[in-house]
N, C-alpha and C positions, 0 to 999 in steps of 0.2 A: 509544881505545875502552875502555869499562869492562871488559867481559869478552870472552873470545875462545874460540871453539870451532875447533880445527884441523880441516881437511878429513878427516883420517884418523879423527877422533873422531865424525864425523857418523853412521856406521852404528850406533854404540853410544849415541847421544844420543836421548833421548825428545823428542817434540814439545813437551811442557811445558818441558823444559830449554832447548830452542831459543827458545821464546817468552819464557821468563824472561830469557835472555841478551839477546835483541833488545830487550826492554823497558827495558834499562838504557842503550841507545844513545840519543844525542841525535838530533834530526831531521837535523842535518848529517851525523852519523856514518852514519845509515841511508841517506841519499841518496848519500853517498860509497861505501858498501858496495855499493849497488845499481848505481850508474852507473860507479864506478871513476874518477870525474873530479870536479874542483872546479867545473867549468862544464858548461853544457848549451846547446844551440842551439835557438832557436825554429824552427818550420817556416818555410821561406823564403816571403817575400811577393813574388809575381811580378805584373807587369803585361804585357799582351799587346797587340800591334798588331791592327788590324782584319783583317789578312791571316793572323793566327794565329802570327806570329813573336814571340818574346820581345822585350820592350822594356826591361824592367828587373827586377832582383831585389835584395831587401834581406835580408841574413842578420844576425841578432842573437845574440850570445853572452852568456849570463847567469851570474851567480854562483849556485851551487847552494844556498847558504844563504839568501841574501837575495832572490834572483830579480831583482836589479838588473842592468841592462844594463852589461856591462863593455867591450864592443867591438861594432862593427858593420862590415858591408861592403856597399857599394852597387855593383852592376854594371849598366852600361847598354850597350845594343847600338845601333849605327847600321848601316844597310844601303845597298848600292848599289841603283839602280833595278831591277836584275835580280833583287833579292831575296837576293843573297849578302851575307854579313857584311862590313861595311867596318871599323868600329872598335869594339873592346870596351874600355870604360873601367871601371876598378875603383878605388873610393875606400874607404880604411880610416879608421875613426873610433874615438876612445878613449871612455872612460866619459862624458865631458862632451859628446860629440858633435863634438869638435874633430877636424878632418882630420889624420891622422898620416902618411898615405902615399897617393899616387895614381899609377897607371900606366895607360897605354893601349897597346893592341896593334892595329896597322894590318894589315889583311888585303888581299890583292891578288886580282884576278880573272885575272891572266895566269900563274898557276902559281908565282909567287915565294913564298917562305916568309914568314909574318907577321913583323913587326918591332915592337920597342918604340919608341914615339914620345914 
């Protein structure tokens, strides 16, 4: 970052000095200053079943500078006829959309703990 104002200097710094300092920052530096991260997540995209239960969710993580997707996660739910969750499957993808990891969690209606399948 081009210029820097330490937190303890802020009470003695004028609005004009702060604006002048921030105007030297690049778009990337400002975004990083505001978010504190190199990435950001889009709002999740969800689809729902007719009975109101969630069917799927897609989460996309993007590069803060370019806005390009760098990874995504797709989660899908299946249900027993009773309406209880059966299997939750999660698929992770890289920048190109290629699957990098998949796992599924099987749930039971008889009180047993869920397991990875």
